[in-house]
C-alpha positions as MATLAB code, in Angstrom:
seq = 'XXXXXXXXXXXXXXXXXXXXXXXXXXXXXXXXXXXXXXXXXXXXXXXXXXXXXXXXXXXXXXXXXXXXXXXXXXXXXXXXXXXXXXXXXXXXXXXXXXXXXXXXXXXXXXXXXXXXXXXXXXXXXXXXXXXXXXXXXXXXXXXXXXXXXXXXXXXXXXXXXXXXXXXXXXXXXXXXXXXXXXXXXXXXXXXXXXXXXXXXXXXXXXXXXXXXXXXXXXXXXXXXXXXXXXXXXXXXXXXXXXXXXXXXXXXXXXXXXXXXXXXXXXXXXXXXXXXXXXXXXXXXXXXXXXXXXXXXXXXXXXXXXXXX';
ca = [
      30.389  -24.560   11.692;
      29.602  -20.675   11.450;
      30.756  -18.866    8.300;
      32.936  -16.227   10.143;
      35.081  -16.239   13.340;
      35.378  -12.693   14.674;
      38.697  -12.521   16.586;
      38.888   -9.661   19.239;
      42.111   -9.197   20.974;
      41.625   -7.507   24.324;
      43.969   -5.692   26.430;
      42.901   -2.974   28.838;
      40.104   -1.740   26.758;
      37.359   -1.617   29.329;
      36.069    1.726   27.979;
      35.349    0.417   24.439;
      34.942   -3.350   24.478;
      31.316   -3.168   25.382;
      30.486   -0.861   22.312;
      32.656   -3.088   19.929;
      31.107   -6.373   21.071;
      27.480   -4.960   20.856;
      28.189   -3.865   17.186;
      29.071   -7.434   16.457;
      26.043   -9.000   17.927;
      23.937   -6.358   16.256;
      24.986   -7.548   12.870;
      22.263   -8.391   10.423;
      24.050  -11.604    9.280;
      24.250  -13.698   12.414;
      26.005  -16.904   11.376;
      29.430  -16.077   13.267;
      31.338  -17.014   16.453;
      33.132  -14.356   18.484;
      36.578  -15.411   19.783;
      37.675  -12.924   22.477;
      41.258  -13.127   23.522;
      41.994  -11.619   26.907;
      45.628  -10.805   26.594;
      46.435  -10.376   30.200;
      44.313   -7.340   30.840;
      44.620   -5.480   34.196;
      41.292   -3.589   34.076;
      37.704   -4.823   33.970;
      37.519   -5.408   30.113;
      37.278   -9.310   30.345;
      34.470   -8.969   32.894;
      32.469   -6.567   30.581;
      32.857   -9.068   27.797;
      31.911  -12.012   30.048;
      28.605  -10.115   31.003;
      27.331  -10.594   27.391;
      25.171  -13.707   27.464;
      25.358  -15.077   23.904;
      26.271  -18.750   22.823;
      28.349  -17.345   20.010;
      30.894  -15.761   22.307;
      34.006  -17.681   23.495;
      36.198  -15.763   26.030;
      39.740  -16.988   26.364;
      42.262  -15.657   28.710;
      46.314  -15.910   28.342;
      49.275  -14.227   29.698;
      50.167  -11.013   27.902;
      52.042  -11.618   24.717;
      50.990   -8.873   22.588;
      48.445   -8.155   19.896;
      49.968  -10.483   17.363;
      50.192  -13.455   19.633;
      46.536  -12.643   20.645;
      45.458  -12.723   17.122;
      47.264  -15.863   16.249;
      45.719  -17.634   19.215;
      42.356  -16.609   18.003;
      43.181  -18.052   14.518;
      44.095  -21.302   16.148;
      40.648  -21.464   17.986;
      38.709  -20.531   15.047;
      36.358  -23.074   13.525;
      35.159  -21.055   10.403;
      36.555  -20.924    6.907;
      36.529  -17.140    7.076;
      38.353  -14.777    9.625;
      37.527  -11.363   10.601;
      39.735   -9.237   13.126;
      38.006   -6.456   15.100;
      40.152   -4.374   17.472;
      38.511   -3.929   20.963;
      37.983   -0.262   20.356;
      36.726   -0.347   16.748;
      33.176   -0.639   15.666;
      31.109   -2.407   12.831;
      27.898   -1.000   11.327;
      25.205   -3.553   11.302;
      25.484   -4.642    7.583;
      29.408   -5.307    7.709;
      29.120   -8.977    7.637;
      26.106   -9.027    5.245;
      28.099   -6.876    2.721;
      30.999   -9.185    3.261;
      28.857  -12.323    2.365;
      27.680  -10.496   -0.813;
      31.553   -9.920   -1.789;
      32.432  -13.674   -1.098;
      29.485  -14.868   -3.256;
      30.279  -12.559   -6.288;
      34.136  -13.396   -5.891;
      34.229  -17.019   -4.494;
      37.603  -17.506   -6.040;
      39.080  -14.556   -4.190;
      40.387  -15.079   -0.604;
      40.687  -11.414    0.785;
      37.933   -8.917    1.053;
      38.178   -5.434    2.415;
      35.939   -2.323    2.794;
      36.534    1.285    3.269;
      36.777    2.610    6.765;
      35.497    5.666    8.682;
      37.923    7.292   11.024;
      36.903    8.741   14.388;
      39.269   11.410   15.951;
      38.173   13.256   19.107;
      34.466   12.830   18.191;
      34.736   13.835   14.629;
      34.339   11.447   11.703;
      35.809   11.381    8.240;
      36.269    8.892    5.334;
      39.679    7.375    4.746;
      41.495    8.623    1.763;
      42.403    6.030   -0.644;
      44.317    5.776   -3.853;
      41.546    3.534   -5.342;
      39.066    4.912   -7.900;
      35.722    5.570   -6.087;
      32.976    3.686   -7.433;
      29.807    1.829   -6.242;
      30.900   -1.440   -7.779;
      33.270   -3.938   -6.127;
      36.873   -3.802   -7.426;
      39.505   -6.452   -7.571;
      42.732   -4.640   -6.790;
      46.525   -4.941   -6.309;
      47.240   -4.308   -2.660;
      50.352   -2.018   -3.330;
      48.797   -0.006   -6.182;
      45.635    0.654   -3.890;
      47.727    1.652   -0.872;
      49.595    4.865   -1.688;
      47.291    6.592    0.659;
      45.254    4.680    3.267;
      46.145    1.031    3.101;
      43.700   -1.047    1.128;
      43.535   -3.574    4.108;
      42.662   -2.325    7.642;
      42.616   -4.891   10.374;
      38.990   -4.085   11.432;
      37.384   -3.933    7.996;
      38.608   -7.000    6.314;
      37.794  -10.713    5.790;
      40.362  -13.385    5.190;
      39.942  -16.945    3.978;
      41.537  -18.971    6.828;
      43.596  -21.059    4.356;
      45.681  -18.133    3.618;
      47.523  -18.273    6.885;
      48.540  -21.919    6.047;
      50.213  -20.337    2.859;
      51.839  -17.107    4.322;
      51.944  -17.516    7.987;
      50.267  -15.663   10.783;
      51.274  -12.419   12.623;
      54.895  -12.012   13.184;
      55.307  -12.269   16.950;
      58.906  -11.095   16.666;
      57.811   -7.651   15.511;
      56.825   -5.416   18.403;
      55.202   -2.973   16.072;
      54.151   -2.824   12.310;
      53.154   -6.408   12.588;
      49.908   -5.755   10.726;
      51.867   -3.873    7.876;
      54.081   -6.851    7.502;
      51.210   -9.311    7.204;
      49.558   -7.019    4.541;
      52.660   -6.987    2.527;
      52.804  -10.908    2.669;
      49.102  -11.085    1.621;
      49.482   -8.427   -1.182;
      52.526  -10.453   -2.635;
      50.269  -13.432   -3.147;
      46.642  -12.335   -3.301;
      44.386   -9.762   -4.947;
      41.931   -7.801   -2.854;
      38.344   -7.504   -3.315;
      37.656   -3.893   -2.351;
      34.271   -2.134   -1.534;
      33.804    1.626   -0.998;
      30.938    0.750    1.253;
      31.765    2.249    4.718;
      30.731   -0.320    7.232;
      33.522   -0.166    9.906;
      34.822    2.643   12.016;
      38.530    2.960   13.152;
      38.533    4.814   16.600;
      41.836    6.639   16.733;
      42.426    7.069   20.560;
      46.190    7.925   20.305;
      46.189   10.862   17.973;
      49.404   12.522   19.008;
      52.450   12.371   16.844;
      54.502   14.254   19.231;
      54.684   11.658   21.863;
      58.294   10.198   22.171;
      57.535    6.965   24.176;
      57.972    4.961   20.935;
      61.254    3.185   20.190;
      61.629    3.674   16.344;
      64.465    0.968   16.357;
      61.596   -1.538   16.652;
      60.030   -0.528   13.569;
      60.351   -2.720   10.501;
      62.605   -1.619    7.769;
      61.082   -4.023    5.263;
      64.463   -4.857    3.891;
      63.455   -8.668    4.060;
      61.245   -7.704    1.092;
      64.034   -5.988   -1.034;
      64.129   -8.506   -3.795;
      60.356   -7.750   -4.443;
      60.765   -3.895   -4.354;
      63.636   -4.025   -6.800;
      61.498   -5.593   -9.384;
      58.046   -3.873   -8.663;
      57.707   -0.088   -8.460;
      54.511   -0.160   -6.805;
      55.939   -2.345   -3.740;
      58.915    0.021   -3.687;
      56.574    3.102   -3.487;
      54.525    1.344   -0.875;
      57.446    0.447    1.424;
      58.936    3.991    0.919;
      56.012    5.826    1.989;
      55.859    3.556    5.101;
      59.634    4.398    5.634;
      58.948    8.137    5.191;
      56.157    8.053    7.724;
      58.434    6.423   10.187;
      61.308    8.585    9.486;
      59.310   11.877    9.966;
      57.813   10.251   13.469;
      61.296    9.400   14.510;
      62.529   12.909   13.861;
      59.777   14.413   15.894;
      60.666   11.900   18.659;
      64.426   13.158   18.407;
      65.477    9.721   17.602;
      68.151   11.034   15.007;
      69.688    7.617   14.450;
      66.540    6.009   13.473;
      65.467    9.164   11.323;
      68.677    8.773    9.357;
      68.379    5.134    9.069;
      64.882    5.077    7.581;
      65.466    8.287    5.414;
      68.634    6.844    3.765;
      66.456    3.718    2.683;
      63.965    6.012    0.786;
      64.056    6.422   -2.986;
      62.987   10.027   -2.980;
      61.418    9.557   -6.314;
      58.558    8.002   -4.665;
      57.810   10.916   -2.594;
      56.020   13.972   -3.574;
      57.709   17.518   -3.116;
      55.889   18.054   -0.008;
      57.029   14.900    1.713;
      60.693   15.588    0.515;
      60.319   18.989    2.273;
      58.848   17.556    5.481;
      62.061   15.428    5.884;
      64.293   18.502    5.606;
      62.436   20.594    8.089;
      63.874   21.161   11.725;
      62.375   19.153   14.283;
      60.584   21.891   16.013;
      58.990   22.973   13.078;
      57.713   19.452   12.305;
      56.141   19.206   15.677;
      54.096   22.328   15.050;
      53.087   21.111   11.495;
      52.035   17.651   12.990;
      49.881   19.447   15.678;
      48.243   21.467   12.867;
      47.719   18.237   11.017;
      46.096   16.484   13.919;
      43.959   19.501   14.453;
      42.789   19.738   10.826;
      42.102   16.089   10.730;
      39.724   16.696   13.483;
      37.883   19.022   11.367;
      37.652   16.542    8.506;
      40.609   18.349    6.446;
      43.186   16.059    5.179;
      46.888   17.252    4.310;
      48.162   15.576    1.090;
      51.703   15.546    2.342;
      51.001   12.659    4.889;
      50.945    9.124    4.452;
];
């Protein structure tokens, strides 16, 4: 039985899956299996994956059911004690799994392990901005305290002991969007996170346009099912409010007024800084301009502190 099961959901990523899969096969730690779940792709992504001749690779095909269903399918097929998710357009540096083994060995009693990520936007690279003290030592952190900026768990840079899914459940397939955030919340409510500042994974942002209005923000989770926890824990409340803020601003840009008001009214403004409060008050057209500037600056490796 391999130590890691690497689950890659695949849906129309023919331009990326080759590099992604090669980054797994190039790992310096080789005791793993790769479970590729072809989620009803209509391009040549599955054929590209199939062209890799490696006995550790298992390719499954199913009708399209969304990324949550594909990841859950992969969990069911996994034979290892530790699960790694890797999106089909993301990338691991060669020592990712090796470093994860070191983290597991140092903290064998923990069940969730995460490392910092590098973000690629239009060919430019920058480090994610975490609310975690930067150090060369491993840290055992509270998820909510560590996620005021970039989330402390990112899909393609974390390892999970498989048994946690028996305790908290899998990805929620009823959520059309925000399914990863929902799972991280459930994990954060029960488990601490072993975090490393070593950057061994890259997130490729191929949808860097916040002015697109093809997202239905009524499908975004409002997190009210966690209200009992946020009423008693200020860090949980702040984390949820920052996510509501992010959704509210995007809904306003997309001219979905009902959803903007819905999410804005759920926010405790004490959990926002003055820049974030100002953004919620700005006219839509001005917000669109600001977000274009934000995207441009991110491409120049310049971060704006107002944005979650």
